[in-house]
N, C-alpha and C positions, 0 to 999 in steps of 0.2 A: 600536154598528155592528161592533165588536171580536168580541163574543160572537155575532153572528152569523155572522161570517166565522168564527171557530172551529168553532162549530157545524156550520157547511156542510162545513168541511174534514175534522171528525172522521167526518160522514156519509158523505162519498167516499170516505174511506179504509174505513171499515167496510163499505161497500158493495162496494170494489173487493175486500177481501179476503174477503167471502162469494163471489165471482164465482169469484175465485182456488180458494177451497175448493172450490167446488162443480165445477170443471174437474177440479181433483185427484181429487176422488172419481170421478166419471164416466171419467177417465183408468184410475185402479186398475181399477175393474169391467171395462173394456172390453179393459184388459190382460190380466185373467183369461180372459176370453172367448174373446179374438181373438189378436191378436200382430202384430209388424212384420213386414212385408216390407222387404228391404234392397235396396240396389243390389248388382249382382253385384259383386264383388270377383275374379273369376277371371282369372288371368293371361293373356293372348294366349298359346296355345299350338299344337303342330301338330295335336294332336286337336281342340281346339275349330274350329280352322279349317279342319279338314277336315269335320269335321261341318257347319260353316256352309256348304261349298262342295256336299255330298250333300244338304243340306236345299233347298238353292234350285236344283238341276239338273233341269231336265225330262226329259233324254237318259235319266235313270237310271228309266224305266218301260216299260212295254209298249209304251206307243204312242209314247214318244218326245217325248210334250205335259205330262206331269204330273208335277208334284214334290211334295215335303211339303208345301212351303208353297201349293200350289194351291188346298188345302182352309182355308187360315187368311192371307189376305190381312193384308199390315198396315194399311190402310184401315179393316178392320173387326176393329182390335185383337186379332189372332190368332185370330179366329173366322172366321164365313161369313154374310153377310147373307142369303144364299141359305138356305132351310129345307132342302135336301140339295143335298150336293156332289157332281158327278161324277168318277167314279176312271180308272183309265188302260185299264180296259174298256168305258167309254162308257155304265157302269151310275151309278144314284144311291144315294150310301149311304144305309143303313137308318134313320139317325138324322142328326141336326143337328150339325155340326161344332163342338164347344165351344173356347173358345182356347186354344192353345200356351202364352200365357204364364204364369208362375208354375205351371206344371202338373207341373212334375218334382217339386217338393216333396210332391206327394200320394202317400198310400199305395196308391192304386189309380187306374187311368184309364179311361177312356170312361165311357160311360153305365152299361156294366151291371158296371162295377169288374172287368173280367175282365183287365186287365193289371196287373202289379204294379209296373211302374216305366217311366221312359221309354225304356231299351233293349229290354224286353220288347215294348212296343208297336211300335218302330221295326223290329225284325226282325221282328215278325207282317206290318207293312205292306207286306214285300217280295212276299208272296204274296195282300197285299189289295189296299189303295188304290193300290198300283204296277204290280200286273197280273201280275207275273211266275209262270210254271207253277211254278217252284220255287225255293228260295232259290238253288240253285246257278245255275239261268239268272240270277239277278239280280247274284251274283259274278261270272260270267263277262261280264256289261255292264260292270261295273266295272272289270275286265279291260282288255276292248276298247276302253273310254275312258281307257286309260291311268292309272288312278288309283293304280297300284301303287307309285310314289314317294311318293305322299302318305300313303299307307296304312305305308309302311316308315319315314317320319319321325313318324308318331303314334304307332305300336308297334313300336319298335325291338328291343325285348326277345323279340317273336313269331319264332318260326322261319316261320308263314305269316301273315302281318299282313293280308293281303287276305282276309276273311273275312267272313260274314253277321252273326259276334258282335261284329267290330269295327268293322263298318259301324253296328251299333247303338249301340255304346259311343260312336262319334265323335257322333252324332247326339245323343244324350243329354248328352252334354260340353257339347255348344253350345246346347240347350235351356235347361240350367239357367242358363245366362247371361240369359234371357229373363224378368228379373223388372223388376216395374213398381212403385216404391214411389209412394205417393199422398198426398193432402193427410193423410187419415186417420193415416197411419204417422208424418207428422211431429206430429201431435196426442199420438199414442201416446208419442213421444219427448220430448214437454215443450213443443210449441210450441201455446199455447192459441188464438194467431191462425190456426194452420193451418185450423180447421173455422169457418165461420159459424156464428152463433147456431141459425138454422133448421136446419143439419145436426148441431148437438148435440143439439138437440131430437129431431131423426130418431133419432138414436143412441139416446136414452133409450126413444123408441118402437119400434123394431127388437127391442129387448131386453124391453120389457113386454108386448110382444106376444105374445112366444114365438118370434118369427123365429130367434133365436139358438140355441134348443134344436135345432134341425138345422144351422142355418148358422152354427157357429162354428168356432175354428182359426184360424190364419195367413190362409187363405185365404177365411173365411167360409163354410166348406163344403168338400168334396171328400174327407171321410174316413170317412164312413158312408155306410149304404145305408138307403134308406125305401122304403116301400111308397107308390107314387103313388096318390093317392086319388081321381082324377077319375071322374067318373059315366060312364055309358053315354050319357046326353044330351049330355054334354060332348064325347065323342068325335064325336057325329056332327055337332054344330054347329060344330067345327073343321075338319071333311071328312076326317077320318081313317076308313079303310074298315072297322077293327076295331081295337081296343086294342092296343096294342103289349105283348107278353106280359112285356118285360123280363127280368131274370136267368134267368127260368123257361125262354127259349131257350137257354141255356147249361147251366143246370144240372139240368133238368128236374125240379126239385123244386115242388112244389106252394106252398110256403110262399115261393118266389121270384117268384110271380106277380103281375107289376106291380111289382116292386121294380127301383130303380135309384139310381144312386150320385147322392148330393146333391150339386146343382150348386155350383160355387165361385162368389161374386159379386165377385171381383176384377175391375174395367172393366166390370161387369153393364151400365152405361147406356149403353157403346158395343158391345155384343153380341148385340143383336137378332137375330134372331127367338129367343123363349125355350121353355124345354123341351126334351125329347128329340126331338120332332118338329118344332121350330119352329113352333107351332101358334099362338102369340100375339105380336102383333108391337109393341106397346108395353109398357115396364117397370111402368106404373101399374094396368095390367091383369093383368099377371103377379102382381103384388103381390097385388090383390085375390082373384084364384084361388088363389093359395097359402093366403092366410089362411083362405078359405072351406072349403078341400077338407082341406088339412094341419092347421089348427088350429080347424076349425069356427067360425070368428069373421068378422063381417061389419064390415068397416071404412068408417068414413065417408071422406068426401073429405079431410078436413083430416089424417086419418091416414096414408092412403095416399101425400099429397103430403108428409108429413112424413118417411116412409121414403125415400120416392124421393129427396129432397133429400140424405138419409143417403148413400144408394148411389152417390150422383155423386160423394161424396168417395172412394171407391174407384177413380177413375178415374187412372192413371198414364199417364205418356209412354210411346210406343211406343219400345222399345230402339232406338239409333243403330245396332247392328250387326243389326237385323231387315230385311236385304237380302242379295243376292249380295255375295260378297267385293269390296271396291273400290266399293260403292256406299252410298246413302243410301235410307231407306225412303222408299216410293212412298206417299203419302196422298191 
C-alpha cells in the first residue's frame, strides 16, 4: 500500500511539473509574439481631465449632438455594434468604427493606417466626424462654450492654450488611459490559472495555424498593413456594392488597393460586427473567413472553437473612467 501511495505521489508530482513546464513554455512563446497590456498608471492631470470632458461633450460638433464617444459606446467596448456610425453631418462613416480601447499604443490608426497617432486622429476629426467646416470653427466653438479656463490649466506654458493642436493633445492624453488588461495578460505575468485549459489550447491553435503572423504585438494586430484577400463573390454575399479600395483611396498607388491595417484583437469577442465594412456578425465566422482568404486554410469546427475560446481571454473590463466626468460607464 505504501509503495502504491508513493508511486501515486511521484506520478502526481511529475504530472504537475510537466503541466507547469508546458505552461511556462507556452508563456515564453506568447510573450515573444505578443506582450502585456497593463492598467493605466496615468495620474489624474488637468490635461487628461480636459480630454475626458472633450471626448464626451456632444456640444463640440456641428450638430451639437455628436461627441467622440458617439461612435464608441461603452456597451460595445469602445467600438460600435452598428456597421457604420452617423457623424455630425448626418452621414454614415465609410467604414466600421474600431474600438478606442488600447488604440493609442498603435503606430497607426484607422482602417487605412492614415493617422500616425491619437492626436493626429483627434485633430483631423474636427473637420471629419465632428462636422466643422474648419478647425478654426471648432476652436471658436470651444471658446464659445467657455473651455478657455480648462485649456489654461491643462497647458499653462502655452501663450495660446486654446488651439486645435491642444484639443488633440488633451484627447490623446485621455485615450491613453483607456487600457483593458485581460486574463491573457495575467497569464503572461505568470498566473497559470488565468486561462482555462481550452483557452491555452486555443492560444496554441492561434499560433500554429498562422494567425499570429499578422495578429501579433501587444494588441494582437494594429501594427502592420495587409492586402485583404476577399473575393468578389464574398463582397456580393455580404451586400457590398463594390469592394472597398482600402489605402488606394488615400495613396492612389495600385499596390495599396485592398490594403488595410490589420485590426487588433483586444476585446474582439465584444466588438462585433467584424472587418472594415462590418459585414460579419459572428466571431466564429470571422475566424473561418480570415483563415480561408488570408491563410488559405479551411479550419474544422474544433479549431475554430479553440481559437474563439482563446480570443475570449483578450476581453478586459471597460475602464472605470470611460464616461463623462463624474459618472460611471453605461453598459
